[in-house]
MDAnalysis code that builds the backbone (N, CA, C; Angstrom):
import MDAnalysis as mda
import numpy as np

u = mda.Universe.empty(306, n_residues=102, atom_resindex=np.repeat(np.arange(102), 3), trajectory=True)
u.add_TopologyAttr("name", ["N", "CA", "C"] * 102)
u.add_TopologyAttr("resid", np.arange(1, 103))
u.add_TopologyAttr("resname", ["UNK", "UNK", "UNK", "UNK", "UNK", "UNK", "UNK", "UNK", "UNK", "UNK", "UNK", "UNK", "UNK", "UNK", "UNK", "UNK", "UNK", "UNK", "UNK", "UNK", "UNK", "UNK", "UNK", "UNK", "UNK", "UNK", "UNK", "UNK", "UNK", "UNK", "UNK", "UNK", "UNK", "UNK", "UNK", "UNK", "UNK", "UNK", "UNK", "UNK", "UNK", "UNK", "UNK", "UNK", "UNK", "UNK", "UNK", "UNK", "UNK", "UNK", "UNK", "UNK", "UNK", "UNK", "UNK", "UNK", "UNK", "UNK", "UNK", "UNK", "UNK", "UNK", "UNK", "UNK", "UNK", "UNK", "UNK", "UNK", "UNK", "UNK", "UNK", "UNK", "UNK", "UNK", "UNK", "UNK", "UNK", "UNK", "UNK", "UNK", "UNK", "UNK", "UNK", "UNK", "UNK", "UNK", "UNK", "UNK", "UNK", "UNK", "UNK", "UNK", "UNK", "UNK", "UNK", "UNK", "UNK", "UNK", "UNK", "UNK", "UNK", "UNK"])
u.atoms.positions = np.array([
    [-17.749, 38.282, -1.154],
    [-17.391, 36.864, -1.181],
    [-16.912, 36.488, 0.289],
    [-17.408, 35.495, 0.833],
    [-17.005, 35.040, 2.209],
    [-15.730, 34.180, 2.134],
    [-14.978, 34.077, 3.239],
    [-13.900, 33.244, 3.177],
    [-14.163, 31.745, 2.785],
    [-15.247, 31.353, 3.236],
    [-15.582, 29.883, 2.937],
    [-15.800, 29.698, 1.361],
    [-16.517, 30.665, 0.804],
    [-16.636, 30.606, -0.673],
    [-15.443, 30.749, -1.451],
    [-14.475, 31.670, -0.919],
    [-13.029, 31.806, -1.494],
    [-12.345, 30.564, -1.458],
    [-12.390, 29.715, -0.383],
    [-11.668, 28.548, -0.320],
    [-12.289, 27.356, -1.263],
    [-13.582, 27.450, -1.382],
    [-14.284, 26.459, -2.201],
    [-13.876, 26.768, -3.656],
    [-13.834, 27.956, -4.061],
    [-13.381, 28.391, -5.391],
    [-12.025, 27.991, -5.649],
    [-11.097, 28.249, -4.723],
    [-9.713, 27.907, -4.925],
    [-9.471, 26.277, -5.025],
    [-10.369, 25.657, -4.269],
    [-10.390, 24.035, -4.345],
    [-10.750, 23.605, -5.720],
    [-11.803, 24.210, -6.303],
    [-12.309, 23.762, -7.480],
    [-11.341, 24.059, -8.652],
    [-10.683, 25.296, -8.591],
    [-9.666, 25.654, -9.517],
    [-8.461, 24.722, -9.445],
    [-8.070, 24.424, -8.260],
    [-6.934, 23.536, -8.287],
    [-7.222, 22.107, -8.716],
    [-8.383, 21.609, -8.510],
    [-8.814, 20.367, -9.096],
    [-8.794, 20.417, -10.684],
    [-9.296, 21.458, -11.188],
    [-9.347, 21.618, -12.610],
    [-7.898, 21.698, -13.159],
    [-7.044, 22.478, -12.425],
    [-5.637, 22.438, -12.958],
    [-4.976, 21.054, -12.947],
    [-5.234, 20.233, -11.913],
    [-4.714, 18.924, -11.767],
    [-5.302, 18.058, -12.906],
    [-6.461, 18.188, -13.196],
    [-7.056, 17.389, -14.333],
    [-6.484, 17.686, -15.642],
    [-6.317, 19.015, -15.890],
    [-5.658, 19.478, -17.147],
    [-4.188, 19.022, -17.290],
    [-3.520, 18.990, -16.173],
    [-2.131, 18.560, -16.141],
    [-2.048, 17.088, -16.318],
    [-2.819, 16.404, -15.770],
    [-2.869, 14.864, -15.973],
    [-3.179, 14.507, -17.445],
    [-4.071, 15.226, -18.080],
    [-4.383, 14.983, -19.465],
    [-3.319, 15.462, -20.422],
    [-2.618, 16.470, -20.033],
    [-1.526, 16.884, -20.860],
    [-0.371, 15.817, -20.924],
    [-0.128, 15.026, -19.816],
    [0.912, 14.040, -19.844],
    [0.544, 12.916, -20.851],
    [-0.785, 12.539, -21.025],
    [-1.101, 11.577, -21.897],
    [-0.925, 12.063, -23.348],
    [-1.021, 13.366, -23.589],
    [-0.827, 13.876, -24.881],
    [0.622, 13.916, -25.409],
    [1.523, 13.871, -24.375],
    [2.938, 13.808, -24.713],
    [3.479, 12.439, -25.150],
    [2.647, 11.393, -24.914],
    [3.046, 10.015, -25.284],
    [3.132, 10.001, -26.924],
    [4.118, 9.236, -27.366],
    [4.160, 9.053, -28.828],
    [2.944, 8.226, -29.236],
    [2.591, 8.468, -30.552],
    [1.418, 7.831, -31.079],
    [1.453, 6.312, -31.138],
    [2.648, 5.747, -31.119],
    [2.828, 4.313, -31.077],
    [2.295, 3.615, -29.739],
    [2.219, 4.341, -28.685],
    [1.722, 3.943, -27.491],
    [0.317, 3.621, -27.510],
    [-0.470, 4.217, -28.456],
    [-1.859, 3.982, -28.490],
    [-2.276, 2.817, -29.487],
    [-1.238, 2.138, -30.089],
    [-1.554, 1.101, -31.057],
    [-1.253, -0.273, -30.357],
    [-2.247, -1.044, -29.890],
    [-1.990, -2.258, -29.192],
    [-1.349, -3.274, -30.150],
    [-0.347, -4.170, -29.630],
    [0.174, -5.127, -30.480],
    [-0.755, -6.323, -30.755],
    [-0.346, -7.175, -31.740],
    [-1.124, -8.384, -32.028],
    [-0.936, -9.374, -30.996],
    [-1.923, -9.648, -30.190],
    [-1.839, -10.584, -29.052],
    [-2.374, -11.989, -29.376],
    [-1.793, -12.993, -28.776],
    [-2.324, -14.355, -29.104],
    [-3.796, -14.463, -28.555],
    [-4.539, -15.361, -29.197],
    [-5.886, -15.545, -28.874],
    [-6.191, -16.186, -27.542],
    [-5.175, -16.859, -26.983],
    [-5.310, -17.477, -25.659],
    [-3.893, -17.227, -24.893],
    [-4.080, -17.268, -23.649],
    [-2.866, -17.036, -22.714],
    [-1.871, -18.270, -22.836],
    [-0.604, -17.836, -23.209],
    [0.406, -18.841, -23.311],
    [1.414, -18.806, -22.155],
    [1.970, -19.940, -21.746],
    [2.989, -19.948, -20.610],
    [4.362, -20.242, -21.162],
    [4.519, -20.011, -22.423],
    [5.734, -20.258, -23.053],
    [6.025, -19.159, -24.096],
    [7.278, -18.992, -24.564],
    [7.593, -18.039, -25.608],
    [8.231, -16.766, -25.149],
    [8.216, -15.756, -25.975],
    [8.860, -14.499, -25.658],
    [8.030, -13.696, -24.736],
    [8.601, -13.026, -23.710],
    [7.979, -12.011, -22.907],
    [7.860, -10.743, -23.818],
    [6.658, -10.273, -23.802],
    [6.331, -9.059, -24.732],
    [5.638, -8.016, -23.757],
    [6.176, -6.885, -23.646],
    [5.498, -5.798, -22.879],
    [4.877, -4.811, -23.757],
    [3.795, -4.295, -23.373],
    [2.991, -3.290, -24.177],
    [2.358, -2.258, -23.134],
    [2.028, -1.065, -23.746],
    [1.392, -0.117, -22.921],
    [-0.076, -0.249, -23.041],
    [-0.699, -0.383, -21.945],
    [-2.239, -0.474, -21.886],
    [-2.689, 0.963, -21.639],
    [-3.337, 1.484, -22.682],
    [-3.658, 2.901, -22.606],
    [-4.826, 3.159, -21.582],
    [-5.763, 2.252, -21.498],
    [-6.871, 2.403, -20.546],
    [-6.379, 2.389, -19.084],
    [-5.465, 1.470, -18.668],
    [-4.957, 1.441, -17.333],
    [-3.753, 2.320, -17.138],
    [-3.129, 2.835, -18.181],
    [-1.953, 3.721, -18.211],
    [-0.788, 2.970, -17.531],
    [-0.614, 1.747, -17.828],
    [0.624, 1.003, -17.304],
    [1.055, -0.041, -18.382],
    [2.268, -0.434, -18.133],
    [2.833, -1.509, -19.017],
    [2.457, -2.721, -18.561],
    [1.964, -3.617, -19.497],
    [1.541, -4.953, -19.148],
    [2.380, -5.936, -19.896],
    [2.201, -7.221, -19.538],
    [3.077, -8.201, -20.182],
    [2.212, -9.485, -20.680],
    [2.648, -10.036, -21.741],
    [1.986, -11.316, -22.181],
    [3.103, -12.103, -22.809],
    [2.911, -13.407, -23.021],
    [3.876, -14.216, -23.732],
    [3.359, -14.586, -25.173],
    [4.300, -14.577, -26.035],
    [3.983, -14.781, -27.490],
    [4.938, -15.703, -28.127],
    [4.576, -16.440, -29.152],
    [5.445, -17.272, -29.936],
    [6.248, -16.449, -30.814],
    [5.898, -15.229, -31.063],
    [6.446, -14.240, -31.990],
    [7.201, -13.138, -31.187],
    [8.359, -12.680, -31.605],
    [9.120, -11.694, -30.990],
    [8.455, -10.285, -31.041],
    [8.852, -9.463, -30.139],
    [8.191, -8.154, -30.018],
    [8.386, -7.324, -31.325],
    [9.572, -7.503, -32.010],
    [9.860, -6.816, -33.209],
    [8.702, -7.106, -34.340],
    [8.328, -8.305, -34.288],
    [7.396, -8.723, -35.427],
    [5.863, -8.501, -35.107],
    [5.595, -8.238, -33.814],
    [4.195, -8.013, -33.527],
    [3.634, -6.637, -33.944],
    [4.466, -5.757, -34.047],
    [3.975, -4.397, -34.345],
    [3.274, -3.646, -33.230],
    [2.813, -2.492, -33.535],
    [2.142, -1.729, -32.405],
    [3.112, -1.286, -31.379],
    [2.654, -1.267, -30.129],
    [3.643, -0.813, -29.018],
    [4.150, -2.095, -28.223],
    [4.566, -3.017, -28.946],
    [5.141, -4.162, -28.350],
    [6.600, -3.888, -28.080],
    [7.108, -4.117, -26.832],
    [8.542, -3.882, -26.469],
    [9.189, -5.258, -25.885],
    [10.492, -5.266, -26.081],
    [11.188, -6.514, -25.518],
    [11.271, -6.578, -24.098],
    [11.187, -5.443, -23.446],
    [11.247, -5.324, -21.915],
    [10.665, -4.189, -21.296],
    [10.427, -4.368, -19.905],
    [9.661, -3.348, -19.205],
    [10.326, -1.961, -19.389],
    [11.660, -1.893, -19.268],
    [12.347, -0.566, -19.319],
    [12.057, 0.145, -20.529],
    [12.043, -0.569, -21.609],
    [11.750, 0.030, -22.973],
    [10.286, 0.619, -22.984],
    [9.384, -0.185, -22.458],
    [8.002, 0.284, -22.467],
    [7.811, 1.481, -21.573],
    [8.405, 1.546, -20.374],
    [8.362, 2.630, -19.506],
    [9.033, 3.934, -20.114],
    [10.139, 3.646, -20.728],
    [10.854, 4.902, -21.265],
    [10.114, 5.561, -22.438],
    [9.411, 4.682, -23.209],
    [8.795, 5.217, -24.388],
    [7.425, 5.596, -24.007],
    [6.591, 5.026, -23.260],
    [5.223, 5.407, -23.044],
    [4.972, 5.965, -21.620],
    [5.901, 5.652, -20.726],
    [5.684, 6.254, -19.336],
    [4.763, 5.477, -18.536],
    [4.687, 4.168, -18.578],
    [3.801, 3.356, -17.747],
    [4.207, 3.494, -16.237],
    [3.165, 3.658, -15.421],
    [3.491, 3.710, -13.965],
    [3.858, 2.493, -13.294],
    [3.221, 1.400, -13.747],
    [3.611, 0.092, -13.089],
    [3.340, -0.885, -14.210],
    [3.434, -2.232, -13.797],
    [3.320, -3.259, -14.809],
    [2.652, -4.457, -14.194],
    [2.164, -5.324, -15.051],
    [1.622, -6.670, -14.599],
    [2.659, -7.722, -14.857],
    [2.655, -8.745, -14.013],
    [3.525, -9.821, -14.129],
    [3.189, -10.715, -15.329],
    [4.186, -11.245, -16.032],
    [3.884, -12.171, -17.193],
    [3.496, -13.565, -16.634],
    [2.751, -14.280, -17.404],
    [2.530, -15.664, -16.923],
    [3.819, -16.452, -16.861],
    [3.840, -17.345, -15.840],
    [5.105, -18.139, -15.625],
    [5.421, -19.009, -16.792],
    [6.608, -19.268, -17.022],
    [7.096, -20.119, -18.020],
    [6.804, -21.602, -17.717],
    [6.358, -22.363, -18.654],
    [6.116, -23.746, -18.360],
    [4.631, -24.017, -17.870],
    [4.221, -23.555, -16.779],
    [2.857, -23.791, -16.229],
    [2.650, -25.243, -15.851],
    [1.500, -25.383, -15.233],
    [1.144, -26.720, -14.613],
    [0.643, -27.618, -15.673],
    [0.902, -28.925, -15.567],
    [0.305, -29.950, -16.519],
    [-0.527, -30.797, -15.843],
])
């Protein structure tokens, strides 16, 4: 085996190890992180800020609801910190502003 082939093989193995490691982190998340909360049918500019973990984007996102996070079920959290601690979201999206334009 030539040195070039050896380096190529090591590169492939390291990529596979990184992929397996990244996948194992998602398996460590609690099952509740995979259950989306009941969201309103349209975007609201008023109400409670509710954070939830978006499994597809692997981050905590936010929406406003007339119902508190406790009553929504799924992976609805009252704050960003609770979402990140429970589900490990890397970043978050900003909630719609309160009030909005008329």
